[in-house]
LOLUM-192961 format. One line per field, with one value per residue (C-alpha): x, y, z; residue number from 1. Coordinates in pm, whole numbers, plus 50000, padded with zeros to 5 digits. Layout:
% LOLUM-192961
c1 c(X ...)
c2 c(Y ...)
c3 c(Z ...)
kelo c(NUM ...)
This chain:
% LOLUM-192961
c1 c(35634 35828 35727 35933 36061 35959 35734 35495 35629 35445 35657 35961 36197 36088 36155 36502 36647 36428 36598 36925 36766 36665 36573 36339 36163 35888 36049 36312 36095 35994 35628 35548 35388 35173 35187 35376 35499 35734 35960 35938 36075 36244 36109 35855 35634 35551 35198 35041 34663 34432 34266 33930 34063 34145 33812 33577 33724 34034 33928 33955 34307 34406 34262 34441 34768 34733 34667 34966 35192 35073 35156 35490 35631 35667 35522 35313 35344 35037 35067 34742 34761 34545 34391 34491 34866 34923 35049 35295 35421 35443 35638 35891 35922 35972 36270 36453 36529 36307 35982 35659 35622 35247 35065 34695 34599 34267 34188 34220 34551 34722 34789 35051 35251 35219 35346 35633 35758 35678 35506 35608 35399 35183 35042 34659 34617 34762 34480 34135 33848 34089 33900 33611 33785 33575 33676 33637 33923 34127 34144 34385 34622 34664 34943 35094 34970 35076 34903 35054 34803 34532 34172 34080 33732 33485 33193 32943 32719 32347 32011 31901 31536 31257 31018 30752 30752 30746 30438 30266 30328 30187 30523 30538 30909 31242 31279 31412 31483 31602 31264 31099 31343 31234 30866 30904 31077 30779 30537 30744 30778 30405 30320 30530 30459 30345 30700 30912 31233 31163 31341 31270 31645 31928 32213 32491 32618 32984 32921 33142 33146 32771 32779 33050 32849 32570 32827 32939 32575 32544 32878 33069 33407 33622 33944 34122 34478 34565 34926 35136 34863 34552 34245 33945 33617 33352 33258 33199 32829 32794 32941 32728 32420 32499 32601 32280 32075 32242 32199 31831 31768 31953 31785 31435 31444 31726 31729 32092 32349 32514 32842 32849 33002 32862 33074 32791 32498 32391 32356 32170 31938 31864 31695 31404 31394 31449 31319 31625 31999 32283 32551 32782 32586 32716 32563 32222 32336 32503 32171 31976 32204 32435 32655 32471 32771 32948 33259 33299 33433 33294 32948 32666 32475 32118 31847 31749 31399 31459 31561 31389 31248 31530 31606 31860 31862 32098 32073 31913 32119 32392 32734 32886 33213 33351 33536 33760 34115 34380 34692 35037 35381 35649 35923 36186 36046 36295 36012 35795 35701 35589 35402 35218 35126 34980 34775 34653 34516 34375 34185 34058 33692 33714 33844 33595 33309 33442 33446 33087 32980 33152 32946 33221 33184 33404 33659 33495 33168 33139 33099 32842 32521 32618 32716 32372 32209 32427 32404 32087 32244 32488 32261 32185 32554 32651 32410 32525 32890 32834 32882 33161 33416 33744 33880 34141 34450 34676 34991 34860 34495 34542 34627 34296 34113 34319 34236 33861 33810 33502 33349 33392 33240 32934 32873 32914 32657 32402 32422 32389 32737 32808 32602 32658 32854 33067 33132 33236 33467 33627 33680 33833 34079 34179 34211 34423 34654 34699 34731 34979 35194 35556)
c2 c(16644 16458 16128 15842 15559 15220 15369 15079 14765 14530 14638 14788 14514 14533 14905 14931 14955 15252 15469 15438 15542 15894 16143 16048 16380 16481 16825 16687 16439 16534 16536 16305 16492 16355 16673 16708 16444 16174 15979 15615 15450 15121 15118 14890 14996 14733 14765 14560 14549 14327 14035 14220 14433 14122 13950 14248 14527 14407 14597 14920 14825 14736 15056 15278 15093 15132 15504 15531 15345 15555 15871 15770 15481 15275 14928 14813 14486 14440 14171 14074 14003 13797 13961 13669 13733 14067 14250 13976 13978 14357 14370 14120 14302 14643 14506 14458 14680 14524 14689 14753 15112 15130 14941 14906 14874 14884 15228 15107 14935 15245 15456 15236 15228 15603 15657 15416 15599 15325 15560 15889 16206 16290 16618 16588 16874 16661 16406 16446 16498 16533 16837 16606 16280 16074 16159 15795 15712 16033 16031 15739 15932 16255 16310 16635 16843 16607 16336 15990 15799 15843 15723 15438 15294 15251 15059 15214 15100 15131 15049 14703 14622 14368 14498 14243 14348 14715 14650 14451 14737 14993 15151 15254 15342 15361 15637 15972 16120 15978 16053 15851 15568 15562 15588 15296 15094 15159 15035 14726 14646 14682 14465 14181 14223 13860 13743 13794 13724 13990 14326 14600 14664 14413 14606 14403 14570 14585 14726 15030 15142 15193 15353 15598 15683 15791 15994 16162 16235 16483 16651 16436 16275 15997 16190 16493 16618 16922 17015 16704 16534 16337 16410 16175 16343 16087 16259 16591 16696 16648 16298 16206 16315 16082 15796 15831 15825 15501 15345 15443 15296 14971 14918 14981 14802 14545 14193 14142 14027 14333 14137 14043 14226 14266 14005 13755 13997 13911 13541 13623 13864 13594 13391 13635 13785 14149 14397 14621 14617 14858 14693 14706 14712 14366 14223 14234 13954 13774 13771 13642 13351 13134 12832 12504 12379 12674 12461 12373 12656 12479 12435 12575 12883 12836 13098 13201 13284 13655 13593 13845 14037 14286 14638 14900 15275 15532 15542 15885 16156 15910 15933 15611 15453 15342 15033 15057 15096 15357 15359 15460 15509 15329 15546 15311 15329 15454 15551 15782 16012 15720 15573 15901 15907 15556 15633 15950 15742 15469 15712 15962 16001 15754 15481 15570 15527 15179 15094 15211 14969 14695 14786 14974 15328 15601 15788 16132 16282 16478 16148 15984 16131 16015 15676 15640 15729 15501 15194 15146 14849 15072 15377 15340 15301 15587 15821 15698 15758 16131 16178 15959 15954 15792 15704 15929 15918 15866 15658 15428 15410 15044 14978 15131 14898 14599 14661 14680 15003 15109 14762 14735 15079 14993 14662 14823 15088 14852 14606 14880 14834 15200 15503 15665 15948 15715 15481 15768 15910 15570 15530 15878 15791 15470 15645 15926 15678 15466 15738 15944 15656 15727)
c3 c(13670 13402 13254 13393 13179 13318 13584 13574 13736 13501 13206 13376 13268 12906 12878 13031 12684 12602 12862 12674 12345 12439 12705 12989 12956 12719 12714 12477 12284 11928 11845 11557 11271 10991 10783 10458 10215 10343 10108 10211 09898 09985 10341 10508 10796 11059 11201 11480 11474 11672 11496 11490 11207 11004 11060 11049 10835 10650 10333 10536 10643 10287 10142 10394 10333 09956 09987 10221 09977 09684 09881 10035 09835 10154 10196 10494 10681 10901 11168 11337 11710 11947 12253 12473 12453 12283 12592 12684 12327 12320 12647 12515 12183 12341 12530 12200 11903 11635 11737 11545 11430 11496 11772 11852 12217 12397 12537 12896 12815 12682 12993 13158 12834 12797 13152 13085 12778 12528 12282 12127 12130 11828 11699 11710 11464 11187 11212 11062 11309 11603 11732 11823 11914 12155 12510 12612 12372 12381 12761 12748 12521 12716 12964 13094 12804 12527 12326 12288 12077 11816 11871 11636 11698 11983 12128 12370 12654 12593 12752 12633 12694 12642 12377 12470 12835 12736 12523 12797 13042 12799 12712 12346 12309 12485 12745 12624 12968 13299 13457 13180 13250 13615 13519 13278 13549 13779 13513 13439 13806 13862 13561 13701 14072 14099 14020 14330 14133 13871 13867 13616 13583 13613 13778 13947 14263 14160 13813 13871 13506 13538 13883 13777 13463 13697 13894 13572 13481 13769 13706 13954 13915 14056 14111 13972 13970 14178 14120 14179 14382 14290 14500 14524 14427 14517 14840 14664 14646 14270 14292 14592 14397 14107 14333 14532 14211 14107 14452 14470 14125 14197 14533 14399 14065 14063 14204 14101 14354 14520 14542 14172 13875 13524 13346 13309 13295 12940 13024 13344 13166 12908 13182 13170 13519 13420 13164 13111 13158 13085 12875 12576 12251 12158 12475 12309 12080 12369 12556 12256 12168 12380 12315 12358 12553 12722 12780 12413 12190 11882 12028 11811 11918 12038 12096 12447 12572 12489 12127 11900 12196 12257 12139 12239 12297 12449 12826 12870 13040 13141 12968 12839 12932 12597 12499 12196 12070 12002 11786 11904 11751 11948 12093 11949 11596 11339 11105 11312 11023 10810 11104 11151 10782 10795 11106 10935 10644 10868 11090 10833 10743 10454 10682 10954 10705 10633 11004 11039 10764 10967 11279 11464 11596 11444 11654 11668 11786 11461 11275 11502 11356 11008 11148 11308 10974 10764 10989 11192 11371 11556 11582 11956 12041 11811 11987 12329 12241 12193 12565 12698 12978 13083 13430 13591 13372 13671 13671 13942 13840 13744 14108 14215 13978 14090 14455 14376 14569 14375 14375 14753 14806 14596 14771 15114 15023 14869 15158 15419 15561 15484 15396 15058 15221 15434 15144 14920 15187 15240 14864 14837 15113 14935 14600 14749 14916 14604 14340 14543 14661 14573)
kelo c(1 2 3 4 5 6 7 8 9 10 11 12 13 14 15 16 17 18 19 20 21 22 23 24 25 26 27 28 29 30 31 32 33 34 35 36 37 38 39 40 41 42 43 44 45 46 47 48 49 50 51 52 53 54 55 56 57 58 59 60 61 62 63 64 65 66 67 68 69 70 71 72 73 74 75 76 77 78 79 80 81 82 83 84 85 86 87 88 89 90 91 92 93 94 95 96 97 98 99 100 101 102 103 104 105 106 107 108 109 110 111 112 113 114 115 116 117 118 119 120 121 122 123 124 125 126 127 128 129 130 131 132 133 134 135 136 137 138 139 140 141 142 143 144 145 146 147 148 149 150 151 152 153 154 155 156 157 158 159 160 161 162 163 164 165 166 167 168 169 170 171 172 173 174 175 176 177 178 179 180 181 182 183 184 185 186 187 188 189 190 191 192 193 194 195 196 197 198 199 200 201 202 203 204 205 206 207 208 209 210 211 212 213 214 215 216 217 218 219 220 221 222 223 224 225 226 227 228 229 230 231 232 233 234 235 236 237 238 239 240 241 242 243 244 245 246 247 248 249 250 251 252 253 254 255 256 257 258 259 260 261 262 263 264 265 266 267 268 269 270 271 272 273 274 275 276 277 278 279 280 281 282 283 284 285 286 287 288 289 290 291 292 293 294 295 296 297 298 299 300 301 302 303 304 305 306 307 308 309 310 311 312 313 314 315 316 317 318 319 320 321 322 323 324 325 326 327 328 329 330 331 332 333 334 335 336 337 338 339 340 341 342 343 344 345 346 347 348 349 350 351 352 353 354 355 356 357 358 359 360 361 362 363 364 365 366 367 368 369 370 371 372 373 374 375 376 377 378 379 380 381 382 383 384 385 386 387 388 389 390 391 392 393 394 395 396 397 398 399 400 401 402 403 404 405 406 407 408 409 410 411 412 413 414 415 416 417 418 419 420 421 422 423 424 425 426 427 428 429 430 431 432 433 434 435 436 437 438)
């Protein structure tokens, strides 16, 4: 199967010009290399990074750019983008000829641009630590045996818990195994049995990132490619096992709405009706402080009733779905070798150490232990990120997400509308139909 230019409808119009610039097939596309010295005297590289890099680790950006300029003679123009409109801006820019050479995108944003031919292939072997790139980032870059982006930084989901309630229930530390997690939940539930609204774990019913992490924990999967077809895997025994574990846990310990997603879970948890929740590491802070006036962006932050009572730990035996970003070299770039050299400097171990100091996770599992040692703030997330996963890297996976197949399945199971087996079979049928639609 050959990669198709403008395969994704959302950006088809913006990429029509790309088809005229080169072959539609990866068989003919050169792989961008970052090896060897590149003479960039008199040239300027255009880099698009998200505003996080400017606000949180600009010294890392500046250092990498200086090292790049010293090595190549080329200058770097970094333009910082806003999350609210960066995709709209990128689509419009890709339709023209004056494109950025390097672009940062969120890991879940990358696949549709990869499938559409917006980025050129890279050679992973030219980049430091590529042999242990985080799968939750790298998964977005891989397509038909080639790699189209470079992992940049990550954030991981962790178990966030009430230290005061743990102490009251006689629990000395965070669970180290899944059985301990369940045992702790039993103790927490028993200690608060007089409160009918209390649940040991807050787990919204449509939190599919969590449910699929449980599926992954037993060796299950969502879908896999067999030849030219994608085949749903949720009704396979290993997937059913993980799904059943998640359902059993949610039914027994969670009072969360089975029709609700996780978007507001930190605020809900802050109300004090649960002892644990599974969330992004930054959600600990979101639960401890909220805006006094949620409708006013300038409103001051005020502490919640759980302020100073929370801690985090890796969710034992459950792989994490990572958030984070990757870097790609645009197919239309006229400076691909220079772009590869800049990414090489910006993602090497020196730069990764700078990101760790700024509370971001590095891009490779080989760096996580040191990150946990160097920055205790991110230690739980660093340990959780060692085992990560990414959704099926299928051209139409975004359509599966858009149609809420997994969310519907989970709600149907939790509300008793379907059994686990019937819900999984229904979801597989929907996934097969969507992913294989021509």
